[in-house]
N, C-alpha and C positions, 0 to 999 in steps of 0.2 A: 496459333496458340489459343486454347480456350482458358476460361477463368480458373478452372480446377487445376490445370497445369501451371498457370501463373502462380497460384497459391503455393503449390509444391516448390516451385523455383524460389519464390521469395522466402519461404520458411527455411529452406536448406541454406540459402545464402546468408540468412541472419543467424541461424543457430549453428551451422557448420558441421553438425553431426546428424546422422539419420535418426538417432534416438531422440535427441532434443526436438528436431523438426517434427517427428511423429507425435510427440507429446503436445506440441503447440497445435497441430492439425487434428489431434484426437483420432489418429489412425495408427496402424502398426508400422514398424520400420520397413518391412518388406514392401509395403504399398508405396512408401515414399521412394525407396530405391528403384522399384520397378517403373513408377511413373516418370521419374527424372530420366532414367535410361531410355524410356520410350520417347520422351520429349527430345532428347539429344539425337536419337535415331531419326525422328521425324524431321528435325531441323537440319540434320546432316552436319552438326557442329558439336564440338566438345564444350560443354558449359562449365564443367567443374574438373579440377585436378584432385584426385584422391591422394591425400598426403597423410603422414602420421598425425599431423595436427588437426586433421579434419578436411572437409570439402572446401576447396579454395576456388573462387571464380577465375575463369580464363578471361582474356580480353573480350571475346565474343559473349561470354557469360555476363560480363558487366553491362554490355549493351542490352542483352535480353532482360536483365533485372531492371534496368532503367525504364524499358518499355512496359514491363510487368507492373512496375510501381504506378504508372499512369492508369493501367487497368484497375489497380487496387483503389486508387483515389476516386475513380469514377464509380466503382462499386460502393465505396463508403459514402460518397455523396448521395447516391441513390437511396441507400438505407436511411441515412440521416433525414433526408427530405421527406420520404414517405412515412417514417416514424413520427416526424415532427408534425405531420398533418393529421394525426390520429387524435380525435377528440373524445374517445371513449375512456371511461375509468375502468379499463380492463387490459389484460395482456401482461407481458413480462418486462420487468425492470431489473437491471443488474447493478449491484452495489459492490464496490471494493473498498475495504477499510482494514484497520488493524484489528487483531483479536480483542484487545482491551476495549476499544471504542465500540466494537460490535456488541460485546457483552454488556457494557454499561449503558449504552445509549441507543444503538441502532435497533437491536432486537426488541427492547421495550417500545420503541417508536413503531415498529412493525406490528406489534400486537394491536395498537390503536388504529393503525392504518387498515389492518385486516377487518376490524370491526366496522369501519366505514365503507371500505371498498373491497369486498371479499373476492372480486374477480381480478384483482391485481396480484400477480405472482412475482415474488422477489427471488432472485438468485444472488445469494450473498457469498462473497469471497473474503476471507480473513487472512491477510498476508502482509508481510513487511515490504514486499516488492512493489515498486512503482508501476502502475499500469498506464497504458497509452490510450487516452480517450479519443484521440484523433484517428486511431486505427480500430476504434470500436471494440476495444477489449472490455469496456464496461460502459454503463450509462452515467453513473454517479460515482465519484471517488471522494472518500473522506480521509484526509491525510494531514500530517503536521508540517508538510512542505508546500509552499506556495509556488505553483507553476507559472511560467511566464508566456505561455502560448496565447496569442491574442484571440484565437478562436474559442477559447474556453471561458465560461462564466464562473466567477469566483464568489464565494460567500464565506466570510469569516464566522465560524460558529463559536469559537472560544479563544481566549487568551489567558492561560493559567500561569501563575508563578510556579517555578520548580523549587521544591524544598527537599530537605534531607529527612529520611524516615528510618525508623527501626521498630521492631516488635517490642512489646513490653518484656517478653521473655529475654530477648537479647540484652536489653539495657539492664535487666536485673542481674544477668550473669556477668556481663562485661563492663557495665557502667557506661556513662556518657563520655565521649572523647573530649579532651580539652579543646576549647574553641580554636579553630584554625589548624588542627593537626589530626591526622588519622592514625597516628602512631599506636601500635598495639591493638588495632581493630580490624575486623573482617569487613569486606566490602562486596556489594552486589552491584554489578555494572551492566550497562547496555553494550553488548558486544561490538556492534558496528562502530559506535563512537569510540570505544576503548581502543580498538585496533587502529583506527584512523588518526589518532592524535599522538604526537610525539610526547606530549606531557598531558595526559588526561586529567580532568578535574571533576569534582562533584561540588555543586554550588560554588564554582569558580575557585575551589581550593584544590591544589595538586594532591593526587592520591598516592604518591610515591611512598610515603611512610606507612601506608596501610597494606593489607594483604587482600588481593582479589580472590575470593573463594567461589564466585559464580559470575560467569559472563553469559548473559542471555540475549538472544536475538529477537525476542518478542516481548512487548511490554507486559503482557499478562504473566509470563513466566518471571519477569523481573519483579513484579508486585508480589507474586506468590513466594518467591525466594525471600523477599524482605519479611513477609508475613510469617514465614516459617522459622524466622530467627537465624537465618544463615549469615546475615550481616546488615550493614547500613547501606542504604541506596538512595538515589535521587529520582523522584517521580513528581508529577504534578501535584501540587498541594491539595487540590480538590479531590483527587483520587486517593491520596494518602489518608486524608481525613475520612473519606468514604469507607476505606478499608479498616478503620479503627486503629491505625498505626500511631506511634508516638513521634512527634516532631523533634528532630535534633537540630540544635542551633537555629531556633525559629527566627532569629534576627538576620539570618543569611538566606538569600535566594540566588538562583542563577541569574546572571545579567540578562540573558535572553529568555523571554517567556516561552512556554509551550503553546503554540498556536494550532488550532484545528480549522482546516479549510474544507469546504464542500465545493466540488468542482463538477461541472457538467459541460457538454458541448452546447454551443449557442443554438444549434439547430434543434435541440431536444428540449430546451427549457420550457417551451410552451406546450409540449405534449401533455395531455391531461393526466395520464397515469404517472409520468415523471414529475410533474408539478405537485401532484398529491403526495408523492413520496418525499420530495424536497421539503415541503411544508411540515410534514410530520417529523422529519429528522431535525429540522431547525428548531421546532418546538421542544424536542427532547433536550437539546442543549440549552435552550432558553430557560427551561424549568430548573436546570442545574445552576443557573445564574451566570453561565459563561458566555452566552451568545452576545454578539455585538451587532449594531445596525449594519445593514449592507445587503 
């Protein structure tokens, strides 16, 4: 089995459909199907069962995946170590973050980075999905969740209070809700949190008495919905003030702050171009007043 075949096998075992595997591998579906069929013919073994739910590994397929994962780890280790030895301020650095953090902090930091290091090329991905640094899906991730992988280097960029905000237009039309109750008011919520909680809250106050009019799965859309007067919502105080929104119940904050973490693999942290990007990103958050030592 060569590495290209191993990549096809691993992608299909993880994604379970040709379409999703093809998207991960950046090829067309027919290529994935053809290569996997050829691999099965070459090995003389059936690796997958084709079911209505997708491609399911057979017993021999699980053995093949286990061995392919060892090939993957060796390939990733080779990439990390060779990239880590690069001392040039040039080349590609991949960053994954949310749309809101990209807009407010990352892109302004990249403008300054480009002025100092014009040969560094950044590939920026703005998504709410969590990427896997160990599998080299990105070089730097900026997220509000702290990973626990010991191979990753963490740096806390910010710790912001979460507050309740509305637009001036909304408050003029609907008034300010009585403290501790959303009765009679429209709400804008973060959709994944709203769906996952039996009793969702905003600034630790249950929202059951209010009416959810917008559930957004990206923070930029959430902020935009509040700014357009759709309803009251919970966002980091630093960003709400930046947007010119009105604070509702300023005495109330969510118990848990909104933390921003920058994460990279330990094999890459001393690479010159990665280090340059890290320092510019950290400075962007420090200028906001949110950065912490570390």
